[in-house]
Backbone bond lengths (Angstrom), bond angles and torsions (degrees), N, CA, C in turn:
res aa  C-N    CA-C-N  psi(-1)  N-CA   C-N-CA  omega(-1)  CA-C   N-CA-C  phi
1 D - - - 1.458 - - 1.525 110.26 -
2 E 1.290 113.79 140.63 1.456 120.04 -178.46 1.528 108.81 -101.51
3 H 1.327 117.11 130.11 1.463 121.05 178.65 1.514 108.41 -108.91
4 R 1.313 115.08 140.22 1.457 119.72 -178.31 1.534 107.42 -127.75
5 D 1.328 117.41 132.83 1.458 120.80 176.03 1.520 109.36 -76.28
6 I 1.308 115.63 140.86 1.461 120.73 177.41 1.515 107.02 -103.02
7 G 1.318 116.43 114.78 1.453 121.16 -179.03 1.515 111.88 -94.78
8 L 1.301 116.73 139.57 1.452 121.66 177.47 1.525 110.71 -115.20
9 D 1.356 115.66 18.23 1.465 120.41 -178.95 1.522 111.61 -56.67
10 D 1.343 115.66 -39.79 1.457 118.88 -177.96 1.523 111.95 -66.04
11 L 1.326 117.64 -18.72 1.467 120.98 176.22 1.523 111.66 -89.20
12 G 1.315 116.48 -11.57 1.454 119.85 -178.86 1.522 112.31 74.69
13 L 1.332 117.14 24.89 1.461 120.35 -178.77 1.522 110.13 -116.77
14 E 1.296 115.98 145.70 1.451 120.69 171.16 1.515 105.47 -117.60
15 I 1.325 116.34 123.45 1.458 119.76 -179.37 1.510 108.22 -111.91
16 V 1.315 115.74 122.85 1.447 121.56 175.52 1.518 105.63 -109.34
17 V 1.327 116.33 115.90 1.459 120.68 -174.05 1.512 108.99 -109.82
18 G 1.317 114.57 124.07 1.454 120.89 171.33 1.513 106.78 -107.46
19 D 1.299 118.48 -165.04 1.447 121.41 177.83 1.521 108.27 -83.94
20 L 1.350 116.63 84.20 1.452 121.51 -176.91 1.521 111.69 -81.72
21 G 1.297 116.84 -32.10 1.453 120.34 177.14 1.514 115.48 77.48
22 D 1.313 118.04 -24.88 1.467 119.63 -176.69 1.515 112.89 -108.85
23 G 1.334 118.49 0.59 1.454 121.27 178.83 1.513 113.51 77.31
24 V 1.336 118.22 6.58 1.459 120.53 -179.95 1.518 108.42 -102.74
25 C 1.326 115.90 123.31 1.456 121.23 177.78 1.519 108.22 -105.84
26 H 1.305 116.19 140.03 1.453 120.53 178.30 1.521 107.93 -104.91
27 V 1.328 116.67 115.28 1.454 122.61 -177.58 1.517 106.01 -114.93
28 G 1.314 117.00 99.60 1.455 119.49 -173.87 1.518 107.97 58.70
29 S 1.319 115.91 -122.00 1.454 119.19 178.42 1.527 111.38 -98.43
30 L 1.353 117.00 2.02 1.460 120.90 -178.78 1.518 110.04 -88.73
31 H 1.318 115.88 125.01 1.457 120.23 173.00 1.518 106.11 -97.28
32 A 1.312 115.92 122.25 1.459 119.19 -178.34 1.515 109.58 -127.86
33 R 1.300 115.82 137.88 1.455 120.42 174.88 1.528 106.91 -95.63
34 I 1.283 115.33 133.48 1.451 120.85 -176.59 1.529 108.81 -101.95
35 F 1.306 114.37 128.58 1.462 120.02 177.02 1.527 108.29 -116.36
36 Y 1.294 116.81 131.04 1.457 121.14 176.33 1.524 108.37 -106.61
37 F 1.277 115.20 130.65 1.452 120.95 176.98 1.522 107.74 -118.46
38 I 1.266 116.20 122.92 1.458 119.45 -179.94 1.519 108.41 -112.08
39 K 1.326 115.57 125.34 1.452 121.64 176.95 1.523 107.25 -103.47
40 Y 1.288 115.47 130.08 1.456 118.86 177.70 1.522 108.87 -102.20
41 S 1.289 114.81 121.08 1.460 121.29 173.61 1.523 105.47 -142.40
42 E 1.310 118.37 -140.81 1.466 119.66 178.44 1.520 110.13 -63.14
43 S 1.310 116.54 -37.14 1.462 119.81 174.57 1.520 106.91 -134.41
44 A 1.299 116.07 138.43 1.464 119.96 -177.87 1.513 109.70 -68.46
45 Q 1.334 115.99 134.64 1.456 121.02 176.38 1.528 107.20 -120.96
46 T 1.307 116.56 138.81 1.451 121.24 178.76 1.506 108.45 -116.02
47 S 1.317 116.26 133.47 1.452 119.43 174.08 1.512 108.20 -121.57
48 L 1.282 116.54 158.15 1.447 122.75 -175.40 1.507 108.97 -125.53
49 R 1.322 116.06 133.45 1.458 120.23 178.05 1.527 107.79 -127.02
50 V 1.312 116.84 128.43 1.459 122.39 178.69 1.523 107.52 -105.21
51 V 1.317 116.13 121.70 1.460 120.58 -178.41 1.526 107.83 -122.77
52 A 1.311 116.45 119.47 1.460 120.38 178.88 1.526 109.08 -72.62
53 D 1.308 115.86 144.37 1.464 120.29 175.44 1.520 109.09 -62.63
54 P 1.339 116.74 146.79 1.463 118.43 177.48 1.532 110.68 -65.50
55 T 1.311 115.57 144.88 1.466 120.38 176.66 1.522 108.52 -76.21
56 N 1.303 116.06 167.82 1.468 120.33 176.92 1.528 110.84 -60.22
57 S 1.325 116.77 -36.78 1.473 120.36 178.15 1.522 111.35 -64.83
58 E 1.321 117.02 -41.01 1.467 120.57 178.04 1.523 111.18 -66.61
59 I 1.316 116.56 -38.45 1.466 120.67 176.69 1.523 109.50 -63.73
60 A 1.328 116.80 -43.41 1.466 121.25 179.34 1.525 110.82 -59.92
61 L 1.329 116.99 -43.57 1.467 120.35 177.83 1.525 111.33 -61.15
62 A 1.324 116.81 -42.33 1.469 121.09 -179.83 1.527 110.68 -65.52
63 L 1.332 117.40 -40.15 1.469 120.74 179.29 1.525 111.44 -70.72
64 D 1.339 116.83 -37.55 1.474 120.34 174.65 1.532 110.01 -61.47
65 E 1.332 115.89 -44.87 1.467 119.53 179.17 1.524 110.50 -61.42
66 L 1.320 117.32 -41.96 1.461 120.67 179.74 1.529 110.52 -62.72
67 G 1.337 116.87 -41.18 1.461 120.47 175.58 1.519 111.65 -60.81
68 D 1.329 116.53 -43.30 1.473 120.81 177.58 1.523 111.44 -63.14
69 L 1.321 116.61 -41.76 1.464 120.26 179.64 1.530 111.02 -65.03
70 Y 1.324 116.20 -40.78 1.474 119.10 177.08 1.525 110.31 -63.59
71 E 1.337 116.87 -41.04 1.465 119.81 178.38 1.527 110.32 -64.74
72 L 1.301 117.05 -42.04 1.465 121.94 177.33 1.531 110.28 -60.07
73 D 1.319 115.65 -34.48 1.458 121.93 -179.17 1.534 112.77 -81.00
74 G 1.345 116.83 -7.06 1.457 119.96 178.44 1.521 114.49 86.53
75 A 1.321 117.82 21.49 1.465 121.21 179.07 1.522 110.28 -65.46
76 I 1.324 115.96 160.14 1.464 119.73 178.50 1.525 109.21 -62.88
77 I 1.302 114.67 148.86 1.469 121.07 -173.78 1.529 112.32 -60.55
78 H 1.335 117.34 -30.32 1.472 120.09 -178.83 1.530 111.48 -62.77
79 R 1.323 116.84 -37.22 1.469 120.58 178.42 1.528 109.78 -67.31
80 V 1.314 116.15 -44.68 1.460 121.40 -179.29 1.530 109.77 -60.77
81 V 1.331 116.23 -47.11 1.466 121.41 -179.69 1.529 110.39 -63.58
82 A 1.326 117.52 -37.58 1.470 120.70 179.68 1.527 110.81 -60.29
83 Y 1.337 117.52 -42.08 1.463 119.79 179.92 1.519 111.64 -71.68
84 R 1.303 117.15 -34.69 1.469 119.45 177.19 1.532 110.39 -68.25
85 N 1.345 116.94 -40.05 1.473 120.40 176.73 1.530 110.66 -64.69
86 A 1.327 116.68 -39.64 1.469 120.41 178.49 1.529 110.36 -65.01
87 A 1.323 116.98 -38.50 1.469 120.67 177.86 1.528 110.06 -62.85
88 K 1.327 116.32 -41.90 1.471 120.19 178.23 1.526 110.07 -64.21
89 A 1.323 116.85 -42.32 1.470 120.79 179.07 1.532 110.01 -62.05
90 A 1.325 117.17 -39.50 1.473 120.73 178.64 1.525 110.40 -64.40
91 R 1.338 116.31 -44.18 1.477 120.16 179.78 1.531 111.04 -63.76
92 D 1.327 116.62 -37.87 1.467 121.36 -175.42 1.531 114.07 -84.19
93 A 1.333 117.31 -13.24 1.471 120.39 -176.11 1.526 110.69 -65.67
94 S 1.321 115.56 136.95 1.465 120.38 -179.48 1.528 112.36 -91.35
95 V 1.330 116.57 -6.54 1.463 121.63 177.47 1.527 108.44 -124.03
96 S 1.311 116.16 163.44 1.463 121.62 -178.85 1.529 110.33 -63.78
97 L 1.322 115.44 122.25 1.459 120.71 178.19 1.525 110.25 -66.67
98 V 1.335 117.62 -35.00 1.460 120.83 178.07 1.525 110.21 -63.78
99 A 1.323 116.78 -44.72 1.470 120.24 179.23 1.526 110.35 -60.73
100 L 1.331 116.54 -43.19 1.466 119.84 177.36 1.524 110.95 -62.66
101 A 1.333 116.98 -43.75 1.464 121.07 -179.05 1.522 111.01 -63.47
102 R 1.336 116.60 -41.38 1.468 119.48 179.31 1.527 111.53 -65.08
103 A 1.311 116.03 -28.46 1.462 120.30 177.40 1.528 111.15 -87.56
104 G 1.341 116.96 -0.67 1.468 120.78 -179.31 1.511 112.83 74.36
105 R 1.338 117.11 22.81 1.466 121.09 -174.25 1.521 114.05 -118.09
106 A 1.323 118.95 6.10 1.465 120.39 -179.29 1.525 111.37 -63.48
107 T 1.311 116.46 -26.06 1.472 120.60 -179.80 1.528 112.27 -68.70
108 E 1.306 117.39 -8.53 1.464 120.71 175.54 1.527 111.54 -72.39
109 L 1.333 116.32 -19.61 1.463 120.36 178.21 1.523 109.39 -81.68
110 P 1.335 117.57 137.17 1.463 119.16 176.70 1.531 109.90 -62.93
111 G 1.325 116.51 133.47 1.458 121.08 179.01 1.518 113.89 94.55
112 I 1.337 117.49 -5.27 1.465 121.19 179.17 1.526 107.97 -115.18
113 G 1.323 115.66 116.08 1.463 121.36 177.20 1.520 110.28 -106.89
114 A 1.313 115.41 -176.34 1.467 120.97 -177.10 1.531 112.05 -61.57
115 I 1.327 117.46 -40.05 1.474 121.06 -178.72 1.536 109.70 -65.61
116 I 1.311 116.47 -43.69 1.470 119.52 -179.52 1.524 109.92 -68.87
117 Q 1.309 117.89 -36.20 1.466 120.88 175.42 1.526 109.82 -58.87
118 E 1.345 117.45 -42.48 1.467 121.19 177.72 1.530 110.95 -61.80
119 K 1.333 116.73 -40.04 1.463 120.88 -179.58 1.533 110.72 -67.28
120 V 1.324 117.19 -36.57 1.471 121.49 176.84 1.530 109.45 -64.11
121 L 1.323 117.01 -42.68 1.464 120.31 178.11 1.524 111.47 -64.27
122 A 1.331 116.66 -41.27 1.471 120.07 177.63 1.526 110.31 -62.24
123 L 1.328 116.90 -42.62 1.467 121.38 178.47 1.531 110.38 -61.21
124 A 1.329 116.59 -42.93 1.468 120.83 -179.62 1.525 111.28 -67.81
125 D 1.322 117.09 -38.62 1.466 120.46 -175.45 1.521 114.09 -81.55
126 T 1.342 116.80 -34.30 1.466 119.48 -173.80 1.523 114.08 -117.93
127 G 1.339 116.53 -13.88 1.458 119.94 -177.40 1.518 113.06 86.63
128 E 1.333 117.64 0.24 1.471 122.24 -178.74 1.519 109.91 -142.36
129 I 1.313 115.11 154.92 1.453 120.77 169.37 1.531 105.07 -100.91
130 P 1.338 118.47 117.25 1.465 120.62 -175.56 1.534 114.41 -52.03
131 A 1.313 118.43 -39.16 1.467 120.94 179.75 1.525 110.62 -63.11
132 A 1.320 117.63 -37.67 1.473 121.13 178.73 1.525 110.42 -67.31
133 V 1.324 116.95 -38.86 1.467 120.99 178.71 1.529 109.67 -61.47
134 K 1.334 116.28 -45.78 1.477 120.71 -179.98 1.523 111.45 -63.72
135 L 1.328 116.58 -43.51 1.464 119.81 -179.06 1.525 111.56 -68.30
136 R 1.335 117.56 -40.53 1.469 120.64 177.89 1.524 110.85 -58.93
137 A 1.330 116.33 -35.72 1.465 120.97 -178.43 1.530 111.88 -69.16
138 K 1.322 117.76 -20.71 1.472 121.62 -178.92 1.520 113.15 -76.38
139 F 1.326 117.14 -19.40 1.458 121.20 -172.76 1.524 110.76 -125.34
140 P 1.340 116.26 152.24 1.472 118.38 173.70 1.539 109.75 -61.93
141 P 1.324 117.83 141.25 1.463 120.26 -178.59 1.526 113.05 -55.81
142 G 1.327 116.65 -34.33 1.456 120.47 179.98 1.511 112.90 -65.90
143 L 1.333 117.06 -28.73 1.466 120.45 179.21 1.525 110.11 -67.92
144 V 1.313 116.34 -41.90 1.467 120.35 177.03 1.527 109.31 -62.08
145 E 1.329 116.26 -38.32 1.466 121.79 178.55 1.532 110.71 -62.94
146 I 1.325 117.21 -39.15 1.467 121.84 179.81 1.527 111.19 -61.88
147 T 1.327 117.14 -34.97 1.467 120.02 -178.10 1.522 112.43 -61.36
148 R 1.322 116.66 -20.22 1.471 121.03 -177.94 1.525 113.56 -90.13
149 L 1.322 116.68 -3.58 1.466 120.00 179.40 1.524 110.20 -76.09
150 P 1.338 117.74 142.65 1.469 120.24 179.18 1.531 110.70 -57.94
151 G 1.324 115.43 134.12 1.463 120.70 178.01 1.523 113.96 85.45
152 L 1.311 117.05 -7.92 1.468 121.09 178.17 1.516 109.11 -123.86
153 G 1.297 115.82 106.56 1.455 119.39 174.16 1.516 108.93 -95.49
154 P 1.319 116.25 -171.11 1.461 120.33 -179.44 1.534 113.90 -59.80
155 K 1.326 117.12 -39.72 1.478 119.71 -178.61 1.517 112.09 -63.37
156 R 1.303 116.29 -48.59 1.469 120.40 -178.37 1.530 110.86 -68.61
157 A 1.331 116.49 -38.52 1.464 119.78 177.97 1.529 110.07 -62.70
158 R 1.328 116.71 -39.77 1.470 120.29 179.17 1.524 110.89 -64.49
159 R 1.342 117.06 -39.91 1.471 119.96 177.45 1.516 110.94 -63.13
160 L 1.324 117.41 -43.09 1.464 120.95 178.32 1.536 110.78 -60.96
161 Y 1.313 115.73 -38.08 1.458 121.11 179.40 1.535 110.86 -69.55
162 D 1.332 115.74 -49.19 1.466 120.57 -177.15 1.524 112.64 -65.92
163 E 1.326 116.55 -42.04 1.462 119.96 -171.41 1.531 114.22 -94.37
164 L 1.333 117.05 -27.60 1.469 119.13 -178.09 1.530 113.31 -122.55
165 G 1.330 116.94 -2.53 1.459 119.87 179.55 1.514 114.19 72.63
166 I 1.326 117.43 19.54 1.466 121.55 -178.68 1.527 108.57 -77.75
167 D 1.331 115.36 116.79 1.460 119.64 -175.05 1.524 113.93 -128.50
168 S 1.338 116.62 13.35 1.466 119.78 178.86 1.527 109.07 -161.18
169 P 1.321 116.94 161.84 1.466 119.03 175.88 1.533 112.59 -58.85
170 D 1.324 117.03 -35.51 1.467 119.97 178.38 1.529 111.22 -65.38
171 A 1.338 116.51 -42.80 1.469 120.51 178.02 1.531 110.13 -64.91
172 L 1.329 116.88 -35.13 1.467 121.36 177.63 1.530 109.86 -65.67
173 R 1.323 116.59 -44.69 1.464 121.22 178.86 1.532 110.53 -60.33
174 M 1.319 116.94 -43.61 1.463 121.80 -179.61 1.528 110.39 -65.06
175 A 1.329 117.42 -41.64 1.470 120.63 179.15 1.525 110.71 -64.88
176 A 1.326 117.32 -36.00 1.464 120.81 178.07 1.526 110.24 -67.58
177 V 1.321 117.44 -42.85 1.469 121.70 179.06 1.535 110.41 -62.67
178 E 1.318 115.87 -36.90 1.475 121.18 -179.55 1.532 112.64 -85.21
179 H 1.335 117.48 2.26 1.477 123.93 179.37 1.532 112.65 58.21
180 R 1.322 117.66 34.03 1.464 120.74 178.12 1.521 112.38 -84.92
181 I 1.323 118.03 -24.56 1.460 121.35 -176.42 1.520 110.86 -65.87
182 R 1.310 117.13 -38.96 1.470 121.33 -177.70 1.521 112.67 -63.94
183 T 1.317 118.12 -14.22 1.473 120.53 179.56 1.520 112.05 -75.57
184 L 1.324 117.67 -15.90 1.459 121.19 179.15 1.520 111.04 -83.38
185 K 1.333 115.38 138.71 1.452 120.55 177.08 1.538 108.53 -62.58
186 G 1.324 116.85 132.70 1.450 122.16 -179.16 1.524 114.01 91.92
187 F 1.316 115.75 -9.91 1.457 122.09 175.93 1.514 106.17 -116.12
188 G 1.286 118.94 132.94 1.462 120.91 178.36 1.514 110.00 -126.39
189 P 1.323 116.48 -167.20 1.469 119.78 178.27 1.523 112.48 -57.31
190 K 1.350 116.45 -33.09 1.473 119.55 -179.71 1.527 111.57 -63.54
191 A 1.328 116.35 -34.11 1.466 120.76 -179.14 1.525 111.80 -64.06
192 E 1.331 115.72 -27.83 1.464 119.05 -179.80 1.518 109.58 -79.63
């Protein structure tokens, strides 16, 4: 068997690995989870990928997006508010939410329950929240983009989609030029 050293010099990192047991290496102040991928072919090749844990701000953005997606999907308001409160708690936390979640202690923060703790762990481990992936797949990507425009939240974007078939910023621009938006109740000439 042939062994090959994996150098991280080009990344500017030095990794000193002891028997950590949990796959988490501490590089200065960077917490990185190490994933090993082994490809089996004529000769086994190993590659190494270093993925930094998401910051509290990144977690907050993901939870805000999940709340928006649930609202777009018509979920009850309590679920939507729960994700928005969790996003605020993530932004306001003075310690790493991922570190707390890995220790099973994220639920100590107000606004973070067991389900949200699981979603934070999934985000840290895979880079995605599975529920967000499923919800994103239900809607055209442009519709999700519309929800981020000033004055258009998930509810209004969903109405534009349901009633006028607007599923992208370009379709929204065209509907405004054609003065179709003002025909919807709650939308007037100012909305265009």
